[in-house]
C-alpha positions, 0 to 999 in steps of 0.5 A: 283189534285191540292191543290186548288181543294183539298181545295175547296173539303174540304171546300164544305164537311165541309160546307155540314156537318155544314149546315145539322147539323145546320138544324137538331139541330135547336130548333128555328129560332134564333139558325140558326144565322150562316146559312146565313154565310154558304150560302155566303160561298157556293157562294164563293166556286162556284165563286172560281171554276169559277175563277180556271177554268179561271186562270188555263192553265191545261186542267184537272184542268179546266175540273174538276173545270167545272164539279164541277161548273155544279154539283153545278148549278144542285144540287142547283136547283134540291135538297132542300136547307135543304139537300144541304145547298145551298140557293143561287148561283150567276146567273151570275156565273151559266150562265157563267159556262153553256156558257163554257159548251156550248163551250165544247159541240160545240167543242166536248171536253167533256170526257165520265164522263162529258157526263154521268154527264150532261146526268144525270142532263138533266133529271131535264131539268128545271135546265138547260133550264132557262139558255140555251134556250136563245142562248146556242144551243148545251147545249139545244140540248144535254139536249133535246136529253137526258132528257127522257133517263133513266140513271143509276149511275155507279155501286159502283165498277166502281166509287169507288175511282174516286169520292174521294176529289171531293166535294159534287159532289163526295159525291153525285155520290158515294152515288148514285152509292151505291144504285145500286145492 
């Protein structure tokens, strides 16, 4: 992992902890004055992942940056912002991430982990279709093929250690895997 990926992961987790704390301890609307700044920071992190993807020449870094981008796209639309701390992401960044993903699907260049993640996100098809149904044919087809398939998260033993330092994506998928007995 590069220092930049690690830095973005740390920033995500710090923002997540801050936003959850702010919501849990807010006594009034005026107590949430720092909340808009937190939301802006999520946009910056989201955009930073896209920029890292574009700037890197390392395939592993590009793949990891795109995995995190796609996770944030999904997480933002699938979960309430009171849990995520993400109230808004740039539609252009979201669309560009899905365009990149569509190209990888077209070239059959997704690794097994990414395929599982995307299949899992497909259950919430509305989070992807609003971006994919206007020309991202491979992505739309993938979601349609996988949206009704029940996906269990990997057992804790299979995911343990693999999600460390991977931002909210790593935290979410680790917690999800811990629910499997």
